C-alpha positions as a printed Julia matrix, in Angstrom:
406×3 Matrix{Float64}:
   0.66   15.87  -28.12
  -2.5    14.31  -26.65
  -0.54   13.18  -23.61
   0.95   16.65  -23.07
  -2.49   18.21  -23.48
  -3.94   15.81  -20.9
  -1.22   16.81  -18.4
  -1.92   20.52  -18.98
  -5.65   19.98  -18.47
  -5.05   17.95  -15.31
  -2.77   20.68  -13.95
  -5.46   23.27  -14.72
  -8.12   21.16  -12.99
  -5.99   20.94   -9.84
  -5.5    24.72   -9.82
  -9.23   25.31  -10.23
 -10.1    22.86   -7.47
  -7.46   24.1    -5.01
  -9.5    26.96   -3.49
 -12.35   24.57   -2.69
 -10.64   21.31   -1.72
  -7.88   20.59    0.78
  -6.11   17.83   -1.18
  -5.54   19.84   -4.41
  -4.6    22.87   -2.29
  -1.87   20.91   -0.5
  -0.6    19.61   -3.81
  -0.36   23.11   -5.28
   1.5    24.45   -2.24
   3.94   21.57   -2.5
   4.51   22.22   -6.2
   5.16   25.92   -5.64
   8.13   25.25   -3.37
   9.59   22.08   -4.89
  12.34   23.69   -6.99
  13.48   26.0    -4.2
  13.46   23.07   -1.79
  15.65   21.07   -4.16
  18.07   23.97   -4.69
  18.47   24.32   -0.94
  18.84   20.64   -0.11
  20.58   18.96   -3.04
  24.31   18.56   -2.36
  26.2    19.28   -5.55
  28.78   16.51   -5.3
  26.47   13.83   -3.89
  25.07   10.9    -5.86
  21.28   10.71   -5.56
  19.13    7.66   -6.16
  15.63    8.83   -6.99
  12.55    6.87   -5.92
   9.13    7.97   -7.15
   5.88    6.71   -5.6
   2.38    7.8    -6.52
   1.11    7.55   -2.97
   1.56    5.81    0.36
   0.92    2.26   -0.85
   3.54    2.48   -3.57
   5.99    4.01   -1.1
   5.55    1.0     1.18
   6.45   -1.23   -1.78
   9.62    0.73   -2.44
  10.57    1.17    1.2
  12.41   -2.17    1.65
  14.68   -1.33   -1.29
  15.25    2.24   -0.08
  16.3     1.0     3.33
  18.42   -1.83    1.91
  20.35    0.64   -0.24
  20.62    3.02    2.7
  22.13    0.24    4.8
  24.49   -1.31    2.26
  25.46    1.78    0.21
  25.47    4.71    2.67
  27.49    6.88    0.28
  24.39    7.36   -1.88
  21.73    9.94   -1.04
  18.03    9.17   -1.42
  15.56   11.51   -3.15
  11.93   10.49   -2.64
   9.06   12.06   -4.57
   5.3    11.66   -4.34
   2.49   12.57   -6.68
  -0.35   12.42   -4.16
  -0.72   14.46   -0.95
  -1.92   11.29    0.8
   1.61    9.95    0.39
   3.65   13.12    0.82
   1.81   14.48    3.87
   2.27   11.2     5.76
   5.91   10.59    4.81
   7.37   14.08    4.31
   9.55   13.56    7.4
  10.63   10.01    6.49
  14.17    9.6     7.79
  15.1     6.98    5.22
  15.33    9.69    2.55
  17.57   12.74    2.41
  15.03   14.79    0.44
  11.26   14.3     0.22
   9.13   16.42   -2.11
   6.33   16.43   -4.65
   6.97   15.47   -8.26
   6.17   18.41  -10.56
   3.62   17.73  -13.29
   5.0    15.81  -16.26
   5.49   18.8   -18.56
   8.71   18.93  -20.59
   9.73   22.25  -19.03
   9.18   20.9   -15.51
  10.98   17.66  -16.28
  14.17   19.36  -17.49
  14.18   21.81  -14.6
  13.65   19.03  -12.04
  16.37   16.79  -13.49
  18.82   19.68  -13.91
  18.59   20.41  -10.19
  18.25   16.88   -8.77
  20.64   15.22  -11.23
  19.99   11.64  -10.03
  22.44    8.87  -10.89
  19.6     6.33  -11.17
  15.83    6.24  -10.7
  13.16    3.79   -9.56
   9.52    4.25  -10.52
   7.3     2.1    -8.3
   4.5    -0.12   -9.64
   2.18    1.85  -11.97
   4.29    4.98  -12.48
   4.85    5.59  -16.21
   5.34    9.34  -16.69
   6.25    9.71  -20.37
   8.25   12.96  -20.34
  10.24   12.04  -17.25
  11.08    8.61  -18.64
  11.96    9.99  -22.07
  14.29   12.6   -20.56
  15.94   10.1   -18.2
  16.57    7.86  -21.2
  18.03   10.75  -23.22
  20.37   11.63  -20.37
  21.39    7.96  -20.03
  20.33    7.88  -16.4
  19.44    4.26  -15.52
  15.76    3.94  -14.67
  13.95    0.89  -13.31
  10.34   -0.13  -12.78
   9.92   -1.71   -9.36
   7.19   -4.21   -8.36
   5.24   -3.44  -11.52
   2.4    -5.64  -12.64
   0.74   -5.78  -16.04
  -2.68   -7.0   -17.15
  -4.14   -7.67  -20.57
  -6.63   -4.79  -20.33
  -3.96   -2.09  -19.87
  -3.44    0.51  -22.59
   0.04   -0.85  -23.46
  -1.55   -3.93  -25.02
  -4.31   -2.21  -26.99
  -4.11   -1.56  -30.75
  -3.97    2.18  -30.04
  -1.31    1.9   -27.33
   1.78    2.44  -29.48
   2.88    5.67  -27.77
   2.5     4.1   -24.34
   4.41    1.0   -25.4
   7.29    3.26  -26.4
   7.4     4.63  -22.84
   8.14    1.14  -21.51
  11.25    0.99  -23.71
  12.73    3.85  -21.69
  13.24    1.53  -18.73
  16.61   -0.11  -18.41
  14.88   -2.97  -16.63
  11.42   -3.82  -15.33
  11.26   -5.84  -12.11
   7.79   -7.36  -12.36
   5.65   -9.24   -9.88
   4.62  -12.3   -11.89
   5.17  -14.44  -14.98
   1.99  -13.16  -16.65
   3.4    -9.61  -16.63
   6.6   -10.84  -18.26
   4.63  -12.67  -20.97
   2.49   -9.63  -21.79
   5.57   -7.44  -22.07
   7.39   -9.98  -24.22
   4.52   -9.97  -26.73
   5.09   -6.23  -27.38
   8.86   -6.56  -27.57
   9.78   -5.56  -24.01
  12.33   -8.16  -22.93
  14.43   -6.41  -20.28
  12.29   -7.91  -17.53
  12.82  -10.11  -14.49
  10.17  -11.7   -12.3
  11.19  -10.88   -8.72
   7.83  -10.88   -6.97
   6.37   -8.11   -4.84
   8.52   -6.17   -2.39
   5.44   -5.7    -0.18
   6.05   -9.19    1.21
   9.43   -8.01    2.47
   7.8    -4.9     3.87
   5.08   -6.68    5.85
   7.67   -9.05    7.34
   9.65   -5.98    8.36
   6.49   -4.43    9.86
   5.83   -7.62   11.81
   9.33   -7.49   13.3
   8.82   -3.84   14.25
   5.24   -4.27   15.54
   4.4    -2.24   18.62
   3.38   -3.83   21.87
   0.01   -2.36   22.84
  -0.7    -3.02   26.54
  -4.29   -1.75   26.36
  -5.07   -4.07   23.47
  -3.42   -6.93   25.37
  -5.63   -6.24   28.4
  -8.71   -5.97   26.21
  -8.02   -9.33   24.58
  -7.36  -11.13   27.87
  -6.94  -14.54   26.17
 -10.31  -14.29   24.4
 -10.75  -15.25   20.75
 -10.49  -11.9    18.98
 -11.78  -10.85   15.58
  -9.84   -7.89   14.09
 -11.56   -5.86   11.4
  -9.15   -3.53    9.6
  -9.83   -0.71    7.13
 -13.56   -1.38    7.34
 -16.38    0.55    5.68
 -20.1     0.67    6.45
 -21.15   -2.35    4.35
 -18.4    -4.46    5.97
 -19.4    -3.33    9.44
 -23.05   -4.21    8.84
 -22.04   -7.85    8.45
 -19.4    -8.54   11.07
 -21.03   -6.4    13.77
 -24.26   -8.37   13.39
 -22.31  -11.6    13.92
 -20.41  -10.11   16.88
 -23.64   -8.95   18.54
 -24.91  -12.55   18.56
 -21.71  -14.29   19.63
 -20.54  -13.44   23.16
 -17.71  -15.99   22.92
 -15.67  -13.62   20.71
 -14.3   -10.11   21.09
 -14.06   -7.53   18.32
 -11.51   -4.87   17.41
 -12.59   -2.42   14.7
 -10.04   -0.16   12.97
 -12.23    1.65   10.4
 -10.76    3.11    7.23
 -12.42    6.46    7.84
 -11.92    7.84   11.33
 -14.24   10.77   11.67
 -16.85   11.36   14.33
 -19.83   10.69   12.08
 -18.52    7.27   11.07
 -17.56    6.37   14.64
 -21.05    7.29   15.87
 -22.53    5.17   13.06
 -20.45    2.17   14.16
 -21.38    2.64   17.81
 -25.08    2.74   16.91
 -24.79   -0.79   15.5
 -23.13   -2.29   18.57
 -25.28   -4.12   21.12
 -22.45   -5.2    23.41
 -20.12   -3.1    25.62
 -17.5    -1.1    23.72
 -14.73    1.4    24.41
 -12.92    3.81   22.11
  -9.16    3.36   22.13
  -8.38    7.01   22.91
 -10.69    6.83   25.94
  -9.58    3.41   27.16
  -7.86    2.76   30.47
  -6.77   -0.38   32.28
 -10.15   -0.8    33.96
 -12.76    0.07   31.34
 -10.9    -1.73   28.53
 -11.28   -5.05   30.37
 -15.03   -4.58   30.68
 -15.52   -3.97   26.97
 -16.28   -6.6    24.31
 -15.5    -4.28   21.39
 -12.46   -2.0    21.07
 -12.98    0.8    18.55
  -9.71    2.2    17.21
 -10.29    5.92   16.74
  -6.74    6.93   15.77
  -4.27    6.14   12.98
  -1.06    4.13   12.86
  -1.93    1.06   14.94
  -3.59   -1.4    12.57
  -0.47   -3.23   11.38
   0.42   -3.92   15.02
  -3.14   -4.73   16.12
  -3.5    -7.68   13.74
  -1.06   -9.6    15.94
  -3.72   -9.77   18.66
  -6.33  -11.46   16.49
  -7.19  -15.06   15.7
  -9.24  -14.0    12.66
  -8.85  -10.92   10.44
 -11.35   -9.13    8.24
  -9.99   -6.67    5.67
 -12.47   -4.05    4.48
 -13.18   -2.42    1.14
 -14.48   -5.5    -0.66
 -17.99   -4.06   -0.98
 -16.68   -0.8    -2.44
 -13.86   -0.02   -4.84
 -11.69   -2.92   -3.69
 -10.11   -4.52   -0.65
  -7.31   -2.96    1.36
  -4.02   -4.53    2.46
  -4.49   -8.26    3.12
  -0.78   -8.96    3.61
  -0.62   -6.87    6.81
  -2.97   -9.39    8.4
  -1.78  -12.59    6.73
   1.81  -12.05    7.9
   0.7   -12.89   11.45
  -0.47  -16.36   10.42
  -4.18  -15.77   10.86
  -7.08  -16.4     8.42
  -8.14  -13.42    6.31
 -11.73  -12.66    5.24
 -12.83  -10.01    2.75
 -15.7    -8.99    0.49
 -16.35   -9.86   -3.16
 -14.34   -7.11   -4.92
 -10.84   -8.54   -4.79
 -10.11   -9.61   -8.37
  -7.64   -6.78   -9.13
  -5.4    -7.87   -6.25
  -3.08  -10.73   -7.09
  -2.23  -11.44   -3.45
  -5.92  -11.82   -2.57
  -6.45  -14.3    -5.4
  -3.38  -16.26   -4.33
  -4.45  -16.24   -0.67
  -7.77  -17.76   -1.72
  -5.99  -20.38   -3.84
  -3.74  -21.22   -0.87
  -6.81  -21.69    1.36
  -5.43  -18.94    3.55
  -8.33  -16.53    2.98
 -12.04  -16.55    2.19
 -14.23  -14.12    0.3
 -17.84  -13.57    1.36
 -20.64  -11.77   -0.47
 -23.33  -11.57    2.2
 -24.11  -12.18    5.87
 -25.11  -15.81    5.36
 -21.68  -16.65    3.96
 -19.88  -14.78    6.73
 -21.99  -16.49    9.38
 -21.31  -19.98    8.0
 -17.58  -19.29    7.72
 -17.2   -17.84   11.21
 -19.31  -20.61   12.74
 -16.84  -23.09   11.26
 -13.8   -21.14   12.44
 -15.15  -20.78   15.97
 -16.05  -24.47   16.33
 -13.35  -26.21   14.27
  -9.99  -25.37   15.85
  -8.02  -27.46   13.33
  -9.61  -25.56   10.41
  -8.83  -22.22   12.06
  -5.19  -23.13   12.68
  -4.63  -24.63    9.23
  -6.06  -21.59    7.47
  -3.87  -19.28    9.56
  -0.77  -21.39    8.94
  -1.48  -21.24    5.2
  -1.63  -17.44    5.4
   1.68  -17.15    7.23
   3.41  -19.56    4.85
   2.08  -17.69    1.82
   3.77  -14.49    2.98
   7.12  -15.99    3.99
   7.38  -18.13    0.84
   6.94  -15.07   -1.39
   9.5   -12.86    0.35
  12.87  -11.98   -1.11
  12.07   -9.59   -3.99
  14.26   -6.84   -2.51
  17.37   -9.01   -2.47
  16.72  -10.15   -6.06
  16.57   -6.53   -7.22
  19.7    -5.6    -5.28
  21.68   -8.34   -7.0
  20.81   -6.95  -10.43
  21.59   -3.26   -9.86
  25.02   -1.86  -10.66
  25.95    0.55   -7.89
């Protein structure tokens, strides 16, 4: 009852916020049309495999499995749902799925209506998705449901003395494909034994991204064989540090792909630069070669840009947490990030593998970069460690595929 009440209150909050905020408004519009969209697009005699992702990051984890199934079992249709507009709005035209829509709020009435129309033959909930009413109803209907790339920690509600209801939700899964042995141990202690450690499908995804990386002639001309420092998904506190180092080191070039690309933030970055720069959308063959800093003022290029760097910095570590370190590490280059990384298993493991370094202030960044710029063997070894870490942890998608009955 408390769970259902929480869902009702959350739904109400979204409705109240919708007139004043773009994100809730987009969510509401998506919810209004979801059932009609399903009625129009669901083919009655087709077999649908349902993938649910909270947002874009979770989708990227599920994507290798979606595309593997698409390739090896083309008779199945793919239904992809999102909870967040930041996932749906970016991937609503994703060609790897036959239907893409929002997931209606987890109310019992919505759940039955959604499943009656979609009628999936199996379902995958990616990482942290544990919607009680959906999982209960899938279990009642004997529709196989799997947790993909999930990870569990001791401080989660499932392992608290008051977490009995939530523990019951986990029993709805036919199998949980978890990222590490610790997750399996925690689940075993509460009686959840249908688990297999397969690793994280994101490793497969970043290897796929590397193979599909775009060639960027303007970036190539900008680099021009210079040692290049690529800062991805950066925020103000990150930029304060690496821009100061860049300003004092003419032997290196800098590419900045900030997390927030709005004019105010771009102007703020530019105000900190003391060496020639050019914005990517205003770059040409001539002015890009005269610049020492290339400011990426558009989306969709970062995963390809890392290939042009000798050193990567991943932002967010002075805020709520670092962004995607694997996108950089896959290219076999050292990765640097701020102090807030402890919730990210791959960041911890990169540090343990001596493939990455965490810094907490300018002095630490300066000492680290001085060493990387003067000790070529150290730079290469750290980068090689990063590349090996990614390739040695790949293969989760194939492990899952071998355990699913199609």
